[in-house]
C-alpha distance (Angstrom), angle and dihedral (degrees) to the residues before:
residue distance angle dihedral
X1 . . .
X2 3.78 . .
X3 3.77 89.3 .
X4 3.80 90.5 51.3
X5 3.80 91.1 49.9
X6 3.83 91.0 51.0
X7 3.82 90.3 51.4
X8 3.82 92.7 49.8
X9 3.85 91.2 48.7
X10 3.80 90.9 49.1
X11 3.81 91.1 50.4
X12 3.78 90.8 49.4
X13 3.80 90.9 50.8
X14 3.83 91.0 50.5
X15 3.80 91.9 48.9
X16 3.80 91.2 46.8
X17 3.82 92.1 50.0
X18 3.83 91.0 47.6
X19 3.79 92.1 50.9
X20 3.82 92.6 48.4
X21 3.79 93.1 47.5
X22 3.81 93.9 47.0
X23 3.84 111.0 122.2
X24 3.80 112.3 -101.0
X25 3.81 117.7 -129.1
X26 3.79 113.6 -92.8
X27 3.76 118.7 -106.4
X28 3.79 111.7 -86.5
X29 3.80 104.3 -110.6
X30 3.80 98.4 165.8
X31 3.81 118.3 107.6
X32 3.82 114.0 -161.1
X33 3.79 114.9 -156.8
X34 3.79 125.3 179.1
X35 3.81 115.4 -148.1
X36 3.77 143.8 163.2
X37 3.82 113.3 -114.7
X38 3.82 108.1 -110.4
X39 2.97 119.3 74.0
X40 3.80 100.5 -22.4
X41 3.80 102.7 61.2
X42 3.78 90.8 37.9
X43 3.80 91.9 56.9
X44 3.81 91.9 46.9
X45 3.78 95.6 47.9
X46 3.81 99.8 37.9
X47 3.79 99.8 43.4
X48 3.79 117.7 1.7
X49 3.82 96.2 52.3
X50 3.80 92.6 59.3
X51 3.79 92.8 46.8
X52 3.81 91.5 50.8
X53 3.81 91.5 47.3
X54 3.81 90.1 60.9
X55 3.79 87.8 63.7
X56 3.78 94.0 44.9
X57 3.79 99.3 -97.6
X58 3.79 127.1 130.5
X59 3.79 116.2 -146.0
X60 3.79 115.9 -149.6
X61 3.83 112.0 -168.1
X62 3.81 116.8 -159.1
X63 3.81 110.9 -164.5
X64 3.81 121.8 -142.7
X65 3.82 131.3 -168.4
X66 3.78 95.5 -161.3
X67 3.80 137.9 52.7
X68 3.82 99.5 -129.2
X69 3.79 107.8 59.0
X70 3.82 96.4 50.9
X71 3.78 87.8 63.4
X72 3.79 98.8 41.4
X73 3.82 89.2 46.9
X74 3.79 89.8 52.2
X75 3.78 90.9 48.4
X76 3.83 92.1 51.6
X77 3.80 92.8 50.3
X78 3.83 97.2 -110.5
X79 3.81 88.6 119.4
X80 3.77 133.0 41.0
X81 3.83 92.5 -150.5
X82 3.76 142.9 -16.2
X83 3.78 134.4 -142.8
X84 3.77 122.5 -159.3
X85 3.82 112.0 80.6
X86 3.77 147.6 83.0
X87 3.81 123.9 -127.6
X88 3.78 91.9 -106.9
X89 3.77 92.2 56.7
X90 3.84 92.0 43.0
X91 3.79 92.5 51.6
X92 3.79 91.5 46.8
X93 3.81 92.0 51.7
X94 3.80 91.4 48.7
X95 3.80 89.9 53.4
X96 3.80 99.7 41.9
X97 3.81 98.6 39.5
X98 3.80 100.5 31.3
X99 3.82 93.4 -116.7
X100 3.80 126.4 159.5
X101 3.83 103.3 -144.8
X102 3.77 129.8 141.0
X103 3.79 136.8 -171.1
X104 3.81 113.6 -103.4
X105 3.81 98.7 -176.7
X106 3.77 140.3 -23.0
X107 3.77 118.9 -115.8
X108 3.78 114.6 173.4
X109 3.79 149.8 -8.9
X110 3.80 125.3 -137.5
X111 3.81 99.8 -147.1
X112 3.76 125.8 -162.5
X113 3.75 112.7 -109.9
X114 3.81 138.0 -167.9
X115 3.80 108.6 -118.7
X116 3.79 132.3 -174.2
X117 3.77 141.1 172.8
X118 3.81 91.6 -164.9
X119 3.81 106.2 51.5
X120 3.82 135.6 35.1
X121 3.83 98.1 -147.4
X122 3.78 136.8 23.3
X123 3.83 88.9 -115.8
X124 3.82 88.2 66.5
X125 3.80 94.2 60.0
X126 3.82 106.3 114.9
X127 3.77 124.4 -133.1
X128 3.79 109.3 -85.8
X129 3.80 93.0 26.7
X130 3.84 116.3 160.5
X131 3.80 110.7 -120.2
X132 3.79 120.0 -172.7
X133 3.80 122.1 -143.0
X134 3.84 132.3 177.9
X135 3.78 112.9 -87.3
X136 3.84 98.3 -140.8
X137 3.77 114.8 95.8
X138 3.80 100.8 -117.9
X139 3.78 97.3 45.8
X140 3.82 92.8 39.3
X141 3.81 90.7 55.8
X142 3.80 89.4 46.4
X143 3.83 90.2 51.6
X144 3.79 92.7 48.2
X145 3.80 89.6 49.8
X146 3.83 88.9 54.3
X147 3.80 92.2 50.2
X148 3.81 88.9 51.5
X149 3.79 93.3 46.0
X150 3.83 90.2 53.2
X151 3.82 93.7 48.5
X152 3.82 97.7 -111.1
X153 3.86 91.1 115.5
X154 3.77 127.7 25.0
X155 3.81 99.3 -146.1
X156 3.79 145.1 6.3
X157 3.78 131.3 -105.6
X158 3.77 143.6 116.3
X159 3.81 113.7 -34.6
X160 3.78 93.9 -117.4
X161 3.80 91.7 51.2
X162 3.80 91.7 48.0
X163 3.79 91.6 50.8
X164 3.80 90.4 53.1
X165 3.83 97.4 42.2
X166 3.82 121.9 90.4
X167 3.78 88.4 -172.8
X168 3.81 95.9 55.3
X169 3.80 94.4 32.8
X170 3.84 109.1 32.3
X171 3.82 93.4 166.1
X172 3.79 92.7 54.7
X173 3.80 94.0 -123.8
X174 3.81 115.5 178.0
X175 3.82 106.0 -129.9
X176 3.81 107.2 -153.0
X177 3.84 118.8 -164.5
X178 3.83 112.3 -146.1
X179 3.80 132.1 167.8
X180 3.82 105.0 -83.3
X181 3.79 97.0 -123.0
X182 3.80 90.6 50.9
X183 3.81 97.0 53.8
X184 3.85 95.7 90.0
X185 3.83 89.9 53.7
X186 3.81 91.3 46.9
X187 3.81 93.4 48.9
X188 3.80 93.8 91.6
X189 3.80 89.8 61.6
X190 3.82 94.8 45.4
X191 3.78 132.7 67.0
X192 3.81 89.9 -130.8
X193 3.78 141.2 -20.4
X194 3.79 137.5 -155.2
X195 3.82 104.2 -128.6
X196 3.81 133.0 -176.0
X197 3.80 113.8 -113.9
X198 3.82 96.2 -117.6
X199 3.79 93.0 52.8
X200 3.80 91.2 45.4
X201 3.82 89.5 53.2
X202 3.79 94.0 48.0
X203 3.81 90.1 52.2
X204 3.80 92.8 48.0
X205 3.78 92.5 -120.9
X206 3.82 97.2 145.9
X207 3.81 88.4 65.4
X208 3.81 99.1 36.6
X209 3.78 99.9 38.4
X210 3.80 115.3 0.5
X211 3.80 115.7 -146.5
X212 3.79 116.1 -81.5
X213 3.77 87.5 -144.1
X214 3.81 137.9 -18.9
X215 3.77 139.0 -148.8
X216 3.77 119.7 -77.8
X217 3.76 121.4 -146.2
X218 3.77 136.4 -147.6
X219 3.81 121.9 -155.8
X220 3.79 94.6 -84.3
X221 3.77 98.1 47.8
X222 3.82 91.4 42.2
X223 3.80 90.2 61.2
X224 3.83 91.0 47.4
X225 3.80 96.2 48.2
X226 3.84 100.6 38.2
X227 3.81 120.0 109.6
X228 3.80 109.5 -134.3
X229 3.77 139.1 -157.5
X230 3.79 103.1 -117.9
X231 3.82 126.5 -157.5
X232 3.78 138.6 176.8
X233 3.79 112.2 -83.4
X234 3.80 110.4 -98.4
X235 3.84 95.4 31.1
X236 3.83 97.2 80.5
X237 3.80 93.5 104.9
X238 3.82 96.4 42.4
X239 3.79 118.9 121.6
X240 3.79 91.8 -113.8
X241 3.76 95.8 52.3
X242 3.78 93.8 43.6
X243 3.84 90.2 50.7
X244 3.77 91.5 49.1
X245 3.79 93.4 48.5
X246 3.78 92.1 48.7
X247 3.82 92.3 50.3
X248 3.79 97.0 46.3
X249 3.83 99.2 48.2
X250 3.78 92.3 58.8
X251 3.79 136.4 124.3
X252 3.80 87.6 -115.2
X253 3.78 91.8 59.8
X254 3.78 92.1 46.5
X255 3.80 91.1 51.5
X256 3.81 92.7 47.0
X257 3.81 91.2 51.2
X258 3.82 92.9 48.0
X259 3.83 94.5 45.6
X260 3.79 96.6 41.7
X261 3.78 106.7 38.1
X262 3.80 100.5 31.6
X263 3.77 97.5 -150.7
X264 3.82 98.6 -34.1
X265 3.83 86.0 98.5
X266 3.80 125.1 29.7
X267 3.80 128.8 -173.5
X268 3.80 119.3 -105.5
X269 3.79 107.6 177.9
X270 3.85 98.8 -178.7
X271 3.76 139.2 126.8
X272 3.80 124.1 -119.0
X273 3.82 90.5 -82.7
X274 3.77 94.8 51.6
X275 3.79 97.2 -103.3
X276 3.82 114.2 144.8
X277 3.78 117.9 -106.0
X278 3.78 111.0 -150.0
X279 3.81 127.7 -115.1
């Protein structure tokens, strides 16, 4: 019996030693970020990944073609962050879907721009020029505001009223509402068009015909229009999120955006309250 007890004790000691000396899992150094392709995934892959690699992190970019699953995947823990949305959309998704997501840092804005194949500056637009604008209410109003801000119109209103009004439209421009995604294709038949940044990028307009001018933003509109890195509430101070934030609000990212998108995307390194986040 004593011999049996000694054998059992010896086995227990061996098992205990084996368990203690078992290799511990390596620290998780992979950051998984969901993103839509242009410009979000491009920025992550072409700049941010290399910056993170210098500090020992591996960036895994998961591309999405919709705006729902990047948020539900983040909520479920499949992602560490996502990058595709504005605060308004994020807050709406939290409310409608019962999500718990927060903005970690703002990265960029996709401004509307005035594009043309026929003129090189807005001053060259002739009286009576045809100018395309998006036909949905929100983007149409945004386009009209841009035309007013740049001195092409003198006031806002419904498109039909503007086209009839010498007071609002002293140059007699013909404002032509067109479905937003179709404006780049229609540009050849127009003198100019006010086009959303994402559609301008998809059509390659920044390379073929850089914007004559783009939207400008004050503090309030910057917060509304900025695309943010979003994370699960409670993870904002985690090592992964802090590393991602540091890498994405960098001078390298700003230079890449300026050189690549030529005004169709502009940097907006701010927090959810509009405070600047340093490069």
